[in-house]
N, C-alpha and C positions, 0 to 999 in steps of 0.2 A: 543526449538528455538535455532538456532546455525548458524554457518557458514560452508560452504563446499568449497572445492577447489580441483583441480587436473590437471594432465597432462597425456595424453595418447600419446605415441610416443617417438622419440629418444631424445627429450629435457627433458624428465622426470629425475629429480634429487632431491636428498634430500635437497640440498642447496637452489634450487629454491622454492620448496614447503615450506620450512621453512620461506622464505621471504614472500611468499604469505599469509601464516597463520598469521604471525605477523601483516600484514597490516589490517587484519580484526579480530583481537583478541577481540575487544570490542563486537563482536557478541557472543562470547562464552569464557568467562574468567575462567571457572571452570575446563576445561581440554583441552589439545591440543594433538590430536593423528594424526598419519600418517602411511601409508603403502607404502613401496618402494620396487620395484622389477624392472626387466628389462622392459623398456619402459612403466612404470607405476608408478605414484606417486599420492596418494590420501591423502587428509588432512581434518581435522575437528576441529572446535572450538566449544566446548560444553557449553551451558547454561543449567544447570540442572533444569528441571521442572517436569518431570515424572520419577519415579524410580531414586532417587538421588544417588544410589550406583554406584561404579566403573564398575559394570557389564553392565551398560548402555552406557559406553564410546564407542566412534567410532574412526576409522572405525570398523564397526560391521561385524563379520564373521558368515556365516552359520555354523551349527554343523559339516558338512563335509568339511568346509573351501573352498567350491567351489565358493561361492558368497561372495563379499565384498561390503558393503553398507556404503555410507556417505549420511546423510539426515538432512535436515533443516525443522523444522515445527512441527506440531502436527496432529496425527490422532485421532480425538476426539472419534470415535466409535471403538477404539482399543479393548475395553473389549468385545464388541459384536463379533468382528472378531476373537478374541482370542478364544472365546467360540466355534465358528464355526470350527476353525482349530485345536482344542486341540487334536483330535483323529488322526491327520495326521502329527503333528509337536510336537517335544519334547521341550517345552519352558523352557529356563534356567533363564530368567529374568522376571521382572514385567514391562518392558518398551514397549512403543508403537513402538520403533525402531525394536525390534525383531518381533513384530506382522507385521510390514510393510514388512520386509524381508520374513517372512513366507508366507504372502499373495502373494508376487511376485513369490516365489518358487512354490507355489501351482497353481496359476492361470496365471502366466506370466503377460503380459501387460494388460490382462483382469481384473487384480486386481483393476485397476485405478477407474472404475465407482463404486466400492464397498467402496471406501475411502471417508469418510466425514472428511474433514480437510483442513489445509493449509500446503502445502508441495512443496519442490523441493528436488529431490534426484537423486543419481547416483549409479548404480550397475555395478560391473565388474564381468563377468563370466570367471573364470580362465580356465575353460575347453574349452570354444569355443573362448576365447579371444575377447569377445564382450562387448561393453559399451552400457548401456542403461540409459537414464535420463528422468524425467518427472516433470511437473509442474502442480499445482493444477488448478481447473477450472477457477478461476478468476485472477490467478496470484498474490495471496497474498504474497507468498514467491518468492524471485528472483532467476534467473539462467541466468548468462552471460557466453558467450563463444566466442572463436576466434580460428583461425588456424595460426600456424607459423612454418615454417621449417618442414613440414609434421608431426606436433604435434597438438593435440587438447587440448586447455586449457579451464577450466571452473571455476567459482567462484560465490560466493553470492554477490560480489560487484565489481564494475569496477576498483576501486583502487587496488584490489587484483591482477587483471590481469596486471596492470601497474607494480606492484611490482615483477611480474613474468617475466618482461622483454618486455612486449608488448609496442610498441611505442605509445605515446600519441599524437594523431593527430585528429583535429576536423573533424566532419562530417558536412561539410558546408551546405548541403542541409537541414539537420534537424535543424541546428541553424537558417538558413534563414527562414524556416517555423515557427519556434518559434517567431522570430521578426515580420514577416509579418502577420501571422494568429493566433498566440497563440498556435500553435500545439506543442506537445511534442514528435512528431514522431509516427509512426505506432507501433503496439505491438511487432514487432520483431526488431525494430530499437533502437539505442542509439544516444547520441550526439557525439560519438567518433568513428572515421573511423575504420572499421575492427572488431569492437566489436558489437556483436549482442546479443539479448536476446531471450530465448525460450519463446514464447508467452504462456499465460495462456491457459490451456486445451490442451496443445500439449506435445508430447513426442519426444525424439531424440535418434537415434541410430548412433554409430560411429564404423566403421570397415573398415580396409584396406584403410584408408585415406579418406573415404567418409562419409559425414554427411547426414542422412535421417531424415526428419521431418515429423511427422504424427499428425493429429488433432484427439485426442481421445475424446474430449467433444464437441458434437454438440448441442449447447444450443437450437437453434430453433426447433430441433427435440424433445428434452426433454420436451419443453413447451407443445407440442401437447398432451401429456398424461394427462395434467391437464384441458384440454378444455372440461369441463363437464357443464351441465346446472344445476348449484347449485344456491340456493337462497342466498341473501345477508347474512342472518343469518348463513346459512350453511358454507359459505366461511369465515365468521368471526370466527366461532368456530374452523374450521380446521386450519386456519392461526394461531390463538392463541395457539392451541395445538403444532403446529410445532415450533412456536417461543419459547414457554416455554421449549420445548425439546432441542432446539438449545442452549439456555442459560444454561440449566442443563448440557449439554455435555461440554460446555466451562468452567464450573467450575472444571473439572477434572484436578487436579494439586496437586503436593506434596509441593507446596509453597503457600504463601498467594496471594489472588486475589483481585484486586480493580477494579475501573471503572472511566472513564472520564465522566464528565457531564457538559452540558451547560444548558441554559434556554429553549432550543428548544423542540419540540414534540418528536424527535427521542430519545434523551438521557433521557427524562422524562419517556418515555415508558420503556426504558431499566431499569432505576431505579425501576419503579413500579414492573416490572416482576422479577428483581433480588431479591426484597424483598418478593416476593411470594415463592422464592426458600428458603429452609430451611437453607442454608448456607449464605444467603444474608443479614441478619439483621444487622451485624456489620461491613460490608464490607466498606473499606475506599473509599470515593469519592474524586475526584480531579477536580479542575477547575482553570482557570487563569482569571486574571482581570488586567486592566491597570490604574485604578482610573480615567477613563474618562466616565461619565455617558451617553455620546452619543453613546458609543459602548459596554460597559460592560454589560454582561448578569447576573451579580452577584445577583441583586434583584430577578430574576426569579429562579435562583439556590438555593438561601437561602429560598425562599418560598417552593420550591420543597423538600428540605432536612429538612424543619422545622418540619414535622410530622413523621420523621423517626429516627432511632437510628444510622444512618450511620454517622461516623465522616467525616466532610467536611474540606478538605485541600485546602486553597485558596492560589494560587501562583501569586504573583505580578510580572508583567513585567514593567519595566520602560524604558524610552527612552535611558537613559544613558548606559544600557546593550546591546542595539541592535547591535552596531558595533562589539564588541567582539564575541557576540553569533552568528552573521551572518558569520563571518569568520570561526568560528569553525564548524557551520552547513554546510557550503559549502564543507568543507573537508570531511564530512561524506556523503553528498548527492551525490557528484561527477557530478551531472547534475543540471540544473535549478530547483528551488523549489519554494514553495508558499508564500514567503514573511514573513512579521512579525508574522502573526498567526502561521506559522510553528515554528518560533523561540520560541514563547510563549508555544506551545505545547511541545517543547523539554524540557522546564523547568519542566513541569509536570512529565515527565518520570524520570528526574534526582532526583526529590523529592521522587517519588515512590521508586526508588532504595535505597535512603538513609533510607526510612521507611521499607526496606526489603519487600516491595510489588513488586514482580517480574513479575506478570501478571496483565495486565489492559485490561478491556473490553471497547469497543468503539461502538458508534452508527452509523457507516458508512454504507450506502447502502439503507436506506429507501426511499430517494428521488427518486432513480432510479427504485425502485420497484413500488412505488405508485404515480408516476408522481408528484413529489413535487416541481419542479422547475417552475418558472413563464412562461418560454417559451414553456412549454407543452400546455399552453392555450393561449398564445399570439403569433400571427403570426409574429409580428415585435418585436424582442427582442433587438433592438438597444437602447431602452429607459429604459431597466431594470436597476435597481440599480441607477437610476438618471443619467446615463451616456449619455450625449448629443453628445459627440464626440467619434469616434472610438478609443478604447484603444490601438490600434496598430499604430505605427508611421513609416510607410513604407518610408516616405520621408527622413528619416535620414540614410537610407541604401545606400551604394554604389551600383550603377546600376548593375555592374557585379555580385555582391553578391546577390542582390535582384532577379536577373534572375535565381538563383539556387533554389528559393523557389517554391514549388508546393502546391497549395491549396489542402488540404486533402479531398478525397472523400471516404465516408464510406459506407459499404454495407447496403442495405435495404431489409432484408430477409422477412419482413412481409408486409401485405397488408394494414396496418394502419400506418398513419403518427406518432402518438404518440408512438406506440410500436417501431417504427424505431428510434425515438429520445431516448427512453429509452435504446434500444439496443446499440446505438452509445455511450451513456454515460457510460454504463456498461462495454463495451469491448474495447472502443477506446479513450475516453476522460476523464471524471471525475474520474471514479473508478481507472483506471490504474495509473494515476498520483498521486491520493490520497494515493493509496496503496504503491506506491514507496516512497512518502514522509514519510509516516507513518512507513514503515519498517525501514528506515534509522534512524528516530527519536528515535524509541523505542530501536533499537539495539545499537545506540550510547551510550545509558545509560545502556546497558546490561540488558534490560528488554524485556518482551514479550507482544505483542499486539494481542488481539483476537477480531474478527469481527462477533459477533453472528448474525447480520442481513444479513450477506453474506453467511449463510448456503444455499447451492444450492437448497435445497428443498423449502425454503422460496422464493427465487428469481424466480424459475420456476413457483411456484404456483401463486405468485402475478402477474407475467407477463401475465398469461393466463386468468386473470379475465376481465370482461367487463369494458370498460372505465368509465361508470357511477358509478362503485364501487370505482374508483380512484378519479375522479373529478365529483362533483355534486353540482349544484347550486353555481358554482364558488369557491367551497371549495375543495382544493386539499388534497390528502392523506385522502380522505373521510372515507374509511373503517377503517383505522388505528385510526383516531380520534373517531370514533364510538366504536371501540374495547376498548379504554381506558377510556370511559365515566364514568365508576364507580370507576376508579383508580386515575384520575387526576381532578383538578379543571378546570373550563372552561377557566380561565386565562392562564393556561398552555396548555390546549388542543388546544386553538386557538391563542396561542401566535404567533405574526407575524414572519415570516422568516427574520432573520437579516443577510444579506450577508456579511456585514463588521463587523469584530469583534475587530479590533484594530484601533487606530488613526494613521495608517500608513501614510495616506496622509499628516496629520498635522506635524507628526514627521519628515518626509522627507523634508518638506518645512521650518521647523523652527528649532527644537531641533538638528536635524541631518544634517542640511544643509551643514556645512563645510565638513563633511565627504563625503556626497553624491556628492557634487560639485567636490571635489578633485578626487574621484574615477572615475566619469563619464567623466570628462575632460581628465583624463589620458588615457582612451580607445578611445577617440574621434579620435585619429590618427591611430587607427587600420584600416586595410584594409577593414573591413566590413562596416565602417561607412563613411558618408559624414560629415566631421568635422563641417562645418558651420551649416548644418542642425541640427545636434545633439545638439550643443551648443545653437542654437536658441530655440529649444523645451525645453531645460533644463532651460533656462532663462525665457521662458514663464510660466513654472511651478512655478518657484520662484516668478513670478510677480502676481500669483493668478489663473492661468489656471489649476485648481486642481480637475476637475470632476473625474479624475481617476489618480491613481499613479502606475498602473500596468506597464506602459512603463518605468517609473523611476526605478522600481524594476528590470525589465528586464535587463536594462543597468548596474545597480549596481551589481546584481547577476552575470552577465557575467564578469564584472571586477574582481570580487572575484574568480570566477572559472578559468579564464585565468591566474591569478597570481599563482595558486597552482602548 
């Protein structure tokens, strides 16, 4: 897990790449490497996870020096690929980095479907003067890019591009969509004008000043190969085998591995299967709490860990910490993020780093596979989570700014409404923003996050299953609950989904009111807002209209980001 950066074109220079690498040094504090030549600057920040030796440092060169690689991520099946390639490539290290480069040399871009992992990488072909980059299927690892002065810039974080001299200018249409519809932009967009991201499952080529994007992972096509007439028990056995293999692959590391746990079904399943892995018995578990019984999942977590030997590390988040941590998190995120729960999550990774646990596993991705959200079964989702009023406040926006917002329309490649909702959440809404939040959170602490439930084999297989395997008798994630029936108590198997994990509403209205009020009133004069409308809504919130605090966080988070 690392950071990558580079410039292809006449602006390439050692001074610029040094500044870019410094801006994202938190992503890889173990080694900083660079390659500089005419019209090319490549840089890498290394966080050593597999093959800790200096031979794994980057930029990484092929044996004949033709190809130069900078890479961020992990190829979990690198041992299997290495075995396949051993007769055609003279391996010099034990790293997955070398395996990735060997795979590209051997298969070209056709290596991508063979990779099981999370990755973004860039390769320069010194013979053809061609640049090639690719991002993993679901976009776990980031890749941002822009063009300036006939030069192509890329990096793992947006701030890195700013450090390279790219002008910081807001993308008003994305910001307007965020306020009006809660959208975080399309997979190729960012909140900053002129800066794009390579969407998950896509590759990029740059030559002669031209950028060419290609979609290498066609999910809806891959799902079809799993559409077989399997019984419920056959599906359950197959899925469990895939899941156990996914977890086993994600234990491949030369540093200690831990995991995040909540009281929900997904992380409970992760724990149960981690402990069936021979390496899992004493793996550190991490969770956060706020000392508010209305939100904390600690009782479920303690029950879950009570019958295991896993050390439980309980991380307390208090209201008094939120201001400073929000400011720091905004600096790492570069774009709007998910509120106080994200702040709490960040504390977990900092503690893990102090404990020298450099890799954490997470339970992201089950709801999207097995239809775990309420709106998969409710036609009217406006009452979900007890929200009676729309959480977006369009009336506080200036009319000219609001006119720039466009309600997002997402593809519907399937003939089934639930599948299309799952597809939307996986590629356009929930998973993309969660992965972005989580990448920045983990890398801010110089740690690595792995998502075993997002192994592409699991997602494709689950998507292809009949709806009544996912939702039956009003029970969502039905097959998953059945799968863990012998591993978890009914209390944990049927624990209600708790969408709110922190007292954010109460803290904003009470403990943090002076700070919230000061920050939001300070941006009320910004050209995006109607000052009177914004202050009216803010006062209504303080007076008790607190069904939702999302709009408050939107404005507060915006104030912090615009100050940076």
